C-alpha positions, 0 to 999 in steps of 0.5 A: 410920307414923302413920295414920288408917283411914277406913271408908265404909259405908251412907249417913246424914244425917251432915254430908251434902251432896248434889251436885245435877245430873241424874246418878244419885248413890250414897251415900258414908259415910266414918268415921274409926274406928281411929286407929293411930299410932307416938306415940314417934317424935315425942312429947316423952316419946319413948314408942313406942306403935303401938296403935290408938285412936279418932280422937275420943280423939286430942287433937292432931287437932281438925279433919278435912277431907274433899273429893272432886275431879273433876279440878280441880273441887271436888265436895264438901268439909266440915270438922269441928271437934272443939270445935264440935259444930255441925259434926258429930253423931259426930266423924269420920263424914261422909256425902254423895251423889256422882254416878256418875263418878271422883274423888280423895278427900282427907282431912286430919286436923290440930291446930286452935287459935283463929285457925288458917287452913287452906285446901284447894284441890285434891288437890295444894294445901293449907296454913296461911295463919296463922302456924304449921302444926299436926300434920297427917295426909293421904291421897288415894285415887282413888274410882270410883262406878259405880252407886247402890249404897252405896260402901265405902272404906278409906284410911290417913292418914300424919303429914306434918310434921317437928317441931322441938323447941328446948330452952335449957340456960340460964334465960330472961332477964327481958326475953325475952317470945317465942322466934322460930324461923325455917326457912331452907327447908320450908313451911307449904303442902303437896301432900296427894297427896305429903305434901311442901311445895309450896315451899322458901321457909321461914317463921317463927313465935313462941312465948311461953314459959310457964316462969318467968324463970330456968327453961329453955324448950321450944319446938315447931314443925312444918314441911313438907319438900320431901323425906322428909329435908331439911337447913336452917338454923334461926335462934332469936331471943329477943325482948322484948315489943316484938319487939326482938331480944335474942339470936340463935343460928343453927344450920346444917345441921339435919337434919329428917325426916318424922314425926320430931322433931329437938331443938336443945339449947343456950344461947339467953340468953347473948350470948357463947355460940356456935352454931358447935359442936354434936353430932349424934345420928342415931338417926331412930327416937328423933329427932335431938338437936343440941347447940349 
């Protein structure tokens, strides 16, 4: 499983927020250090790599959120954005002081682009309120502060999204400017503790293909599932510049799995092509390919 190992050591003033009350506090430092993951399961190249790497070197995690909750009360929360050096001194290092007590620590690592809107409101509720969810890693851990001695913590973050890869076998028509992908289930919101979606309402997102007219396209999107494996219908719409639908394909019963990639491969820009017949490959380690 993909993961991030967090290590808490002595206190520093890195991204520090001190909770003000009359209780004694203890310094807590959380450091995102080794970033160990299985890249092959979800990467487009299909390569399988389980070597550890530093989080600062993994380009697809551009934001890290750390929070502590006492029951339903948020005691501490901070965001680091990799492209914004004002949010950190060393990307992946956090420090705070916590009063003696018991907390739930939540850590979220995620992709980040301009315009993304992400919210974390509790140890059981988080999600993207902007159009598309990004690659997301999450973990929660119970933390007990019993004295003013600096606290050491260890936690592993797991990738909690399923990825969909849409590949056309025909060339993009001149009038097509966008590809709209609609999920009939799953969500953009998730429970950080379980890693599962908090609803099954589905959603849609659009992508603007970068390939030239006449070339095939590749479109990626991510979804949070309600269970480790979930089957749903996927609708692919080819849109013009004014969002008018030019071509539509519906692929039914598409299998998706957490930390895996499912590939849909078929004709998109041909009105007469059918999505009713397709083949399914069920090798989870390398992902699924559905030909339509």
